[in-house]
DRENLOLO-813255 format. One line per 10 residues: number of its first residue (from 0); their letters; for each residue x, y, z of C-alpha. Coordinates in Angstrom, 1 decimal. Example, Ala and Ser with C-alpha at 12.3 -4.5 7.8 and 13.67 -1.06 7.14 Angstrom:
% DRENLOLO-813255
0	as	12.3 -4.5 7.8; 13.7 -1.1 7.1
//
This chain:
% DRENLOLO-813255
0	xxxxxxxxxx	99.3 102.4 89.7; 101.3 102.3 92.9; 101.3 105.8 94.5; 103.9 105.8 97.2; 105.8 108.1 99.6; 108.7 110.2 98.5; 111.2 112.4 100.2; 112.8 115.8 99.6; 116.5 115.1 99.4; 119.2 115.8 96.9
10	xxxxxxxxxx	121.0 118.6 95.3; 121.7 119.0 91.6; 122.6 122.3 90.0; 122.6 126.0 90.5; 119.9 128.2 89.0; 119.6 132.0 89.1; 117.7 133.3 92.1; 114.4 134.8 90.9; 114.1 138.4 91.9; 111.6 139.5 94.6
20	xxxxxxxxxx	111.3 136.0 96.1; 114.1 136.1 98.7; 115.3 138.7 101.2; 118.3 140.7 100.3; 121.6 138.9 100.8; 120.1 135.4 100.6; 122.7 133.0 99.4; 120.3 130.5 97.9; 120.7 129.0 94.4; 120.4 125.2 94.9
30	xxxxxxxxxx	117.9 123.1 93.1; 116.3 119.8 94.1; 114.9 117.4 91.5; 112.5 115.0 93.2; 111.0 112.0 91.5; 107.4 111.1 92.4; 105.2 108.2 91.4; 101.8 109.8 91.2; 99.3 111.8 89.1; 99.6 115.3 87.7
40	xxxxxxxxxx	97.6 118.0 89.5; 94.4 119.7 88.5; 94.0 122.3 91.3; 95.7 123.6 94.4; 92.4 123.7 96.2; 92.4 120.7 98.5; 89.5 118.4 97.6; 88.5 114.8 97.7; 89.2 114.1 94.0; 92.4 116.0 93.1
50	xxxxxxxxxx	96.0 115.5 93.7; 96.7 118.4 95.9; 94.0 117.1 98.2; 96.5 114.4 99.1; 99.8 116.3 98.5; 99.1 118.0 101.8; 100.4 121.4 102.9; 101.4 122.6 99.4; 100.9 125.4 98.9; 98.7 125.9 101.9
60	xxxxxxxxxx	99.6 124.9 105.5; 97.1 123.3 107.9; 95.6 125.4 110.6; 97.0 122.8 112.9; 98.2 119.2 112.4; 98.6 115.9 114.1; 101.6 113.9 115.4; 102.2 110.1 115.2; 101.4 109.8 118.9; 97.9 111.3 118.5
70	xxxxxxxxxx	98.7 114.9 119.7; 97.5 118.0 118.0; 100.4 120.4 117.0; 100.1 124.0 116.0; 100.9 124.9 112.5; 99.5 128.2 111.1; 97.2 128.3 114.2; 97.4 127.5 117.8; 95.4 124.4 118.7; 91.8 125.3 119.3
80	xxxxxxxxxx	90.7 126.0 122.8; 87.1 125.7 124.2; 85.7 128.9 125.7; 85.2 128.5 129.5; 81.7 127.8 130.4; 80.6 127.0 126.8; 80.2 123.3 127.4; 82.6 122.6 124.5; 80.3 124.3 122.0; 82.4 127.5 121.5
90	xxxxxxxxxx	86.0 127.3 120.3; 88.6 129.9 119.7; 91.0 129.4 116.8; 93.9 131.8 116.8; 96.8 132.4 114.4; 100.0 131.5 116.2; 101.5 134.9 115.3; 100.1 138.3 114.2; 103.1 138.8 111.9; 102.6 136.0 109.3
100	xxxxxxxxxx	102.4 136.8 105.6; 101.4 135.0 102.4; 104.1 134.5 99.8; 103.0 137.7 98.0; 103.7 139.7 101.2; 100.0 140.3 102.2; 99.5 139.8 105.9; 97.6 136.7 107.1; 94.6 137.5 109.3; 91.4 136.1 111.0
110	xxxxxxxxxx	89.4 136.7 107.8; 91.6 134.0 106.2; 90.6 131.7 109.0; 86.9 132.5 108.9; 86.9 132.0 105.1; 88.8 128.7 105.2; 86.3 127.1 107.6; 83.3 129.0 106.4; 83.4 127.8 102.8; 82.0 124.4 103.9
120	xxxxxxxxxx	79.0 125.8 105.9; 75.5 126.1 104.5; 75.1 129.6 106.0; 77.3 132.6 106.5; 79.3 135.0 104.3; 81.3 132.3 102.6; 78.6 129.6 102.6; 78.6 126.8 100.1; 81.7 127.9 98.2; 82.8 124.3 98.7
130	xxxxxxxxxx	79.6 122.4 99.3; 81.4 119.1 99.7; 83.1 118.9 103.1; 86.1 116.8 102.1; 86.8 115.5 105.6; 83.3 115.4 107.0; 84.0 117.3 110.2; 82.6 120.8 109.7; 79.4 120.7 107.7; 76.6 119.6 110.1
140	xxxxxxxxxx	78.8 120.2 113.1; 79.7 123.9 113.0; 76.7 126.2 113.1; 78.5 129.6 112.8; 81.8 131.3 112.7; 82.6 134.9 113.8; 85.7 137.1 113.7; 86.9 138.0 117.2; 89.9 140.2 116.4; 92.6 140.4 113.7
150	xxxxxxxxxx	94.0 137.0 114.5; 91.2 134.9 116.1; 87.9 133.5 115.2; 85.1 131.8 117.2; 83.6 128.6 116.0; 80.3 127.4 117.4; 79.1 123.8 117.2; 75.5 122.5 117.3; 76.2 120.4 120.4; 79.0 119.8 122.9
160	xxxxxxxxxx	82.0 118.5 120.9; 84.9 117.8 123.4; 86.9 116.3 120.6; 86.5 119.2 118.2; 90.2 119.9 117.9; 91.1 116.3 117.3; 88.5 115.9 114.5; 89.0 119.1 112.6; 92.7 119.4 112.1; 92.8 118.4 108.5
170	xxxxxxxxxx	91.8 121.7 107.0; 94.2 124.1 105.4; 94.1 127.9 105.6; 93.5 129.7 102.3; 94.4 133.3 101.3; 91.1 135.1 101.2; 92.5 138.1 99.3; 93.2 135.8 96.4; 90.3 133.3 96.7; 87.6 136.0 97.0
180	xxxxxxxxxx	87.6 136.2 93.2; 86.0 132.7 93.1; 82.2 133.2 93.7; 79.1 131.1 93.2; 77.8 127.9 94.5; 80.4 125.1 95.1; 82.8 127.0 92.9; 85.9 125.9 94.7; 85.2 122.3 93.8; 84.6 123.0 90.1
190	xxxxxxxxxx	87.2 125.7 89.4; 90.8 124.6 88.8; 92.9 126.9 91.0; 96.5 126.9 89.9; 97.9 130.2 91.0; 98.0 132.7 93.8; 100.0 132.9 97.0; 100.6 130.2 99.5; 102.2 130.0 103.0; 104.2 126.8 102.8
200	xxxxxxxxxx	107.9 126.8 102.6; 107.8 126.4 98.8; 105.0 127.5 96.5; 104.3 126.5 92.9; 105.4 128.7 90.0; 103.6 128.8 86.7; 102.2 125.4 86.9; 99.9 124.0 84.1; 97.2 121.6 85.0; 98.1 117.9 84.4
210	xxxxxxxxxx	101.7 118.7 83.7; 104.1 116.0 84.8; 106.6 118.6 86.0; 106.0 121.1 88.8; 108.4 123.8 89.8; 108.2 125.4 93.3; 110.3 128.3 94.6; 111.2 129.2 98.2; 108.7 131.3 100.1; 110.7 133.5 102.5
220	xxxxxxxxxx	107.5 134.5 104.4; 106.5 131.0 105.3; 106.3 130.5 109.1; 108.1 127.2 108.6; 111.4 128.9 108.0; 111.3 130.1 111.6; 113.4 133.1 110.8; 116.1 131.3 108.9; 117.1 131.8 105.2; 116.1 129.1 102.7
230	xxxxxxxxxx	119.2 127.2 101.6; 117.4 125.7 98.5; 115.7 128.0 96.1; 114.0 125.7 93.6; 112.4 122.3 93.9; 111.4 120.6 90.7; 109.0 117.6 91.0; 109.1 115.1 88.2; 105.9 113.0 88.2; 106.3 109.4 86.9
240	xxxxxxxxxx	103.5 107.0 86.2; 105.3 103.8 87.4; 107.8 102.7 90.0; 110.1 101.4 87.3; 110.2 104.8 85.6; 111.2 106.5 88.8; 113.9 103.8 89.5; 115.3 104.3 86.0; 115.3 108.1 86.5; 117.2 107.7 89.7
250	xxxxxxxxxx	119.8 105.4 88.1; 120.3 107.7 85.2; 120.6 110.8 87.3; 117.5 112.4 85.9; 116.3 113.1 89.4; 118.2 113.6 92.6; 116.0 111.7 95.0; 112.9 109.5 95.3; 111.1 107.3 97.7; 111.5 103.6 96.8
260	xxxxxxxxxx	110.5 100.2 98.0; 112.8 97.7 99.5; 112.7 95.8 96.2; 113.7 99.0 94.4; 116.5 99.4 96.9; 118.0 96.1 95.8; 117.8 97.2 92.2; 119.6 100.5 92.8; 122.2 99.2 95.3; 124.7 98.8 92.4
270	xxxxxxxxxx	124.4 102.4 91.3; 127.6 104.1 92.7; 126.2 107.6 92.7; 123.2 106.8 94.9; 123.0 106.4 98.6; 120.0 104.7 100.2; 118.7 105.0 103.8; 115.7 103.9 105.8; 112.9 106.2 107.0; 110.0 105.8 109.5
280	xxxxxxxxxx	106.8 104.4 108.1; 103.1 104.7 108.8; 102.1 102.5 105.8; 100.8 99.2 107.0; 100.1 95.9 105.3; 96.6 95.6 106.7; 94.7 92.3 106.9; 90.9 92.7 106.8; 88.2 90.1 107.2; 84.7 90.9 106.0
290	xxxxxxxxxx	82.2 89.0 108.3; 79.4 89.0 105.8; 78.9 85.2 105.3; 79.9 81.9 106.9; 82.5 81.1 108.0; 83.8 84.7 107.9; 81.0 85.8 110.2; 82.2 83.4 112.9; 84.5 85.1 115.4; 86.4 81.9 116.1
300	xxxxxxxxxx	87.1 81.4 112.4; 88.3 85.0 112.1; 90.6 84.6 115.1; 92.0 81.5 113.5; 92.9 83.5 110.3; 94.6 86.1 112.5; 96.8 83.4 114.2; 97.9 82.2 110.7; 99.5 85.5 109.7; 103.2 84.9 110.1
310	xxxxxxxxxx	104.2 88.5 110.8; 107.8 87.8 112.0; 108.5 85.5 109.1; 107.3 88.0 106.6; 109.4 90.7 108.3; 112.5 88.4 108.0; 111.9 87.3 104.4; 111.1 90.7 103.0; 112.9 93.2 105.2; 115.6 91.4 107.1
320	xxxxxxxxxx	113.8 92.1 110.4; 113.9 95.9 109.8; 110.2 96.5 110.0; 108.0 97.1 113.0; 105.3 94.5 113.4; 101.6 95.6 113.3; 98.7 95.0 115.7; 95.0 94.2 115.4; 94.0 97.8 116.2; 96.1 99.4 113.4
330	xxxxxxxxxx	97.8 101.7 115.9; 100.9 103.5 114.7; 103.9 102.7 116.9; 103.9 106.1 118.7; 100.2 105.8 119.5; 100.5 102.3 120.9; 101.4 103.3 124.5; 98.5 105.8 124.5; 95.7 103.7 123.2; 96.5 100.0 123.7
340	xxxxxxxxxx	93.5 98.7 125.9; 95.2 96.2 128.2; 97.7 93.4 128.6; 94.8 90.9 127.9; 94.0 92.4 124.5; 95.0 89.8 121.9; 97.9 90.4 119.6; 97.4 87.3 117.4; 101.0 86.3 117.2; 101.6 83.5 114.8
350	xxxxxxxxxx	100.4 80.3 116.3; 99.2 77.4 114.1; 98.2 75.3 117.1; 95.8 77.9 118.4; 94.5 78.5 114.9; 93.6 74.9 114.5; 91.7 75.0 117.8; 89.8 78.1 116.7; 88.9 76.4 113.4; 87.4 73.5 115.4
360	xxxxxxxxxx	85.5 76.0 117.6; 84.1 77.5 114.4; 82.5 74.2 113.5; 85.0 73.0 110.9; 86.5 69.5 110.7; 89.2 67.9 108.7; 88.1 65.3 106.2; 90.0 62.2 105.1; 92.0 64.2 102.6; 93.3 66.5 105.4
370	xxxxxxxxxx	91.2 69.5 104.3; 89.0 71.6 106.5; 85.3 71.2 105.7; 82.1 72.8 106.9; 79.4 70.9 108.8; 77.6 69.9 105.5; 80.8 68.3 104.3; 81.7 71.0 101.8; 85.5 71.7 101.7; 86.2 75.3 102.6
380	xxxxxxxxxx	88.3 77.4 100.2; 89.4 80.6 101.8; 88.9 83.6 99.4; 91.9 85.9 99.7; 92.6 89.0 97.7; 95.7 91.3 97.5; 96.5 94.2 95.1; 99.3 93.9 92.5; 100.6 97.4 93.1; 103.4 96.5 95.5
390	xxxxxxxxxx	105.6 93.4 95.1; 106.2 93.2 98.8; 102.5 93.1 99.5; 102.2 90.3 96.9; 105.0 88.3 98.5; 103.4 88.8 102.0; 100.1 87.6 100.7; 101.7 84.5 99.3; 103.4 83.8 102.7; 100.0 84.1 104.5
400	xxxxxxxxxx	98.3 81.8 102.0; 101.1 79.3 102.4; 100.6 79.4 106.2; 96.9 78.7 105.8; 97.7 75.8 103.5; 100.1 74.3 105.9; 97.3 73.7 108.4; 95.1 72.1 105.8; 93.1 75.0 104.4; 92.5 75.4 100.8
410	xxxxxxxxxx	93.1 79.0 99.6; 92.2 80.9 96.5; 94.7 83.8 96.5; 93.8 86.4 93.8; 96.4 89.1 93.0; 94.5 91.7 91.1; 94.4 95.3 90.0; 94.9 97.9 92.8; 91.8 99.9 91.9; 89.7 96.8 91.8
420	xxxxxxxxxx	90.8 95.8 95.3; 90.3 99.4 96.6; 86.8 99.5 95.3; 86.0 96.0 96.7; 87.3 97.1 100.1; 86.0 100.6 100.5; 82.7 100.6 98.6; 79.6 98.9 99.9; 78.8 96.0 99.7; 82.5 95.2 100.3
430	xxxxxxxxxx	82.7 92.1 98.1; 86.0 90.8 99.6; 86.2 88.0 102.2; 89.8 88.5 103.2; 92.1 91.2 101.8; 95.7 92.3 102.4; 95.8 96.0 101.7; 98.6 98.6 102.0; 97.2 101.7 103.7; 98.0 104.4 106.2
440	xxxxxxxxxx	95.8 105.2 109.2; 95.4 108.2 111.4; 97.2 107.8 114.7; 94.2 108.5 116.8; 91.3 106.0 116.8; 89.1 108.8 118.0; 89.2 110.0 114.4; 89.6 107.1 112.0; 87.0 104.9 113.6; 84.3 107.6 113.1
450	xxxxxxxxxx	84.3 106.7 109.4; 82.4 103.5 109.0; 84.3 102.7 105.7; 87.4 102.1 107.8; 85.8 99.0 109.4; 84.1 96.1 107.5; 80.5 97.3 107.0; 79.2 93.8 107.8; 80.7 93.9 111.3; 78.1 95.2 113.8
460	xxxxxxxxxx	78.7 95.2 117.5; 76.4 97.1 119.9; 79.0 97.2 122.7; 81.6 98.7 120.4; 79.2 101.2 119.0; 78.0 102.3 122.5; 81.5 102.6 124.0; 82.9 104.5 121.0; 79.9 106.9 120.9; 80.3 107.6 124.6
470	xxxxxxxxxx	84.1 108.2 124.2; 83.4 110.8 121.4; 81.0 112.8 123.6; 82.6 112.5 127.0; 84.0 115.9 128.1; 86.4 114.3 130.6; 89.6 113.3 128.7; 90.5 110.4 131.0; 87.0 108.9 130.9; 86.8 109.3 127.2
480	xxxxxxxxxx	90.1 107.4 126.7; 88.9 104.6 129.0; 85.7 104.3 127.0; 87.7 104.3 123.8; 90.0 101.6 125.1; 86.9 99.5 125.9; 85.7 99.9 122.3; 89.2 99.0 121.0; 89.3 95.9 123.1; 86.0 94.7 121.6
490	xxxxxxxxxx	87.4 95.4 118.1; 90.6 93.4 118.8; 88.7 90.4 120.1; 86.3 90.5 117.2; 89.2 89.9 114.8; 88.1 91.8 111.8; 91.3 93.9 111.4; 94.9 93.3 111.8; 98.2 94.8 110.6; 101.0 92.6 109.5
500	xxxxxxxxxx	103.8 95.2 109.7; 104.8 98.7 108.7; 106.5 98.7 105.3; 110.0 100.2 105.6; 110.5 103.2 103.5; 113.7 103.8 101.6; 115.1 107.0 100.2; 117.5 107.0 97.4; 119.5 110.2 96.7; 122.4 111.4 94.6
510	xxxxxxxxxx	125.3 111.6 97.1; 127.7 112.8 94.4; 125.8 116.0 93.9; 125.8 117.2 97.4; 129.1 119.0 97.4; 129.6 119.2 101.2; 125.9 118.8 102.1; 124.2 115.7 103.2; 120.6 114.6 104.0; 119.4 114.8 107.5
520	xxxxxxxxxx	117.2 111.7 107.7; 117.7 110.3 111.2; 116.3 113.0 113.5; 113.4 110.8 114.6; 111.6 113.7 116.4; 111.0 115.3 113.0; 108.8 112.5 112.0; 106.3 113.1 114.6; 104.0 114.5 112.0; 101.5 111.9 110.8
530	xxxxxxxxxx	100.6 113.4 107.4; 104.3 113.9 106.4; 104.0 117.4 104.8; 106.8 116.9 102.4; 106.1 118.7 99.2; 106.6 122.0 100.9; 107.5 122.9 104.4; 110.0 120.2 105.3; 112.3 121.0 102.3; 114.1 123.4 104.6
540	xxxxxxxxxx	115.5 120.4 106.5; 116.4 118.2 103.6; 120.0 119.5 103.4; 122.4 120.3 106.2; 126.1 121.3 106.2; 128.3 118.3 107.0; 130.1 120.4 109.6; 127.1 120.9 111.8; 127.4 118.8 114.9; 123.9 117.4 115.1
550	xxxxxxxxxx	121.9 114.3 114.2; 122.1 115.5 110.6; 125.7 114.4 110.4; 125.0 110.7 110.4; 122.8 108.5 108.3; 119.5 107.1 109.4; 119.2 103.5 110.6; 116.2 101.4 109.9; 112.6 102.6 110.1; 111.9 100.6 113.1
560	xxxxxxxxxx	114.8 102.0 115.1; 114.0 105.5 114.1; 110.4 105.2 115.1; 111.4 103.7 118.5; 113.7 106.7 119.1; 110.9 109.1 118.3; 108.5 107.2 120.6; 110.8 107.7 123.6; 111.3 111.4 123.0; 107.6 112.2 122.5
570	xxxxxxxxxx	105.8 110.3 125.3; 102.6 111.8 126.3; 100.1 111.3 129.1; 96.5 110.4 128.8; 95.1 113.9 129.3; 97.5 115.4 126.7; 96.6 112.7 124.2; 93.0 113.7 124.3; 93.3 117.3 125.1; 95.5 117.7 122.0
580	xxxxxxxxxx	98.2 120.0 123.3; 101.5 120.1 121.3; 104.0 122.3 119.6; 105.8 121.5 116.4; 109.4 122.4 116.6; 111.0 123.2 113.2; 114.8 123.5 112.9; 116.5 124.5 109.7; 119.2 121.9 110.1; 117.3 118.6 110.2
590	xxxxxxxxxx	114.6 116.3 108.9; 112.8 115.2 105.8; 109.4 113.8 105.4; 106.9 112.3 103.0; 103.1 111.9 102.3; 101.3 108.8 101.3; 99.0 109.1 98.4; 96.7 106.4 97.0; 94.6 106.4 93.8; 91.0 105.4 93.4
600	xxxxxxxxx	89.6 106.7 96.7; 89.5 109.8 98.9; 91.6 109.0 101.9; 89.0 106.9 103.5; 91.3 106.0 106.3; 92.2 109.6 107.1; 88.7 111.0 106.8; 86.1 111.0 109.5; 82.9 111.5 107.5
//
């Protein structure tokens, strides 16, 4: 099953406003029907195995979050700050306002914070309520948590942890006054939690586990409204099992909006009621080489494979040059300026001539039939795998295979089940040799490279390991970044990872049902949120009055141009990138977002276990 991004856009019909959910005088009765390709939910507790663990910030917001450029942004909380003189072992986490409330009107306080972090610890008042630390950043790192006052807690770490804020942002804040009913060892991982208050802009209403339909209603207390009145009262999420089912629902008017592939966009282009537009993307076609056996364990051979990836050609053939090309460090576009090591770091632009010279350097020779053979005379057949979940990934893999064949390499390209490819790539012993895989990576290498599963397990480099370890523990931000760049340069030259391009996202929405409203898709600054918290808080920006003189009054251009615009407006310096200082600005007039979700694994690329 292909689980893809989706966007909150559309307007369908009027429903009665449910009493008690909106402030007096609210003029809100619109309903959105959003189509999603995904799996029904089993709990609202974020975990490593359930849907709401990946449909982020619904119904609980993060304590703080991350931007595309690698900058921490406040959400429910201010970004954590180290206590002066604590050697980065004592951190203060503070609610960004003392006046926030849960959707049931109960005030949010520091007990909620202490509970939300403390449930993962082996000791303390909330110990072991969730014995599985889903993101691997608290258990074993945090030794204790104490309440400082009504809005702040102090978190103590076992050793100096200068990157604490960068590595622990992925945790939501839970309502203690509701969750306190769940007691016992590891109860939060074993109890389906499908009720209670939230703090996101929309909260679920009367949801039944595994239902394909989820209704959410506006939460007027959510801090994401920023004092404005919700213009949309109800959001109905219709969950489909296949892309084709979603496409049919969009064409028939069953749903108002959905996230579609470029191939789907061509199918729906003839539907007069639908409008399509591009969105920024952080989903990459990623090219991995597992250096377990010869010749894949030869650096020159791997470099040859990298030079045979025709990125620009694939962009032209699949996306009419509307995509942003990738890089061997898997850096998102906005993080590129912050983390790219140097001008000498290889990009591996398509170059068959260089590829041939690297094949020769790897000890391969061409035989009389024009095929590349190993030293013992055995003709090499490159083993190449790609999942069948996305037709664009399949077509890209075919183009790469053709490029390899054009220089005389034999290729065995296998297009197989998505879950099979996922297991081969992310589970030891990593049985793939070369794989093209659609995935989404955290914008800061400080985080995603901490998880060994995100790099081929057979690749071992002592220089990389030492430089990266030094960067993680260096209390000086500038020095830490320098050490990180050194590690990244080693990674790039080792040629085990590469990104072909960022797959453009398309949103299709029912333009006839907007009645004077239109989607605000082209405010690039709004996309400076890596995890795309769409199911909830960004709904407030999905519709804007056509009369408003803002960026919401025009339609978005391509994903690449939108991303570039955002990059220019959110430039950060070295110290800021590592010190993690940032403020998310939420405006009730603009922006819509989405969240990537994949089956078969637990966000390996996002986690830092």
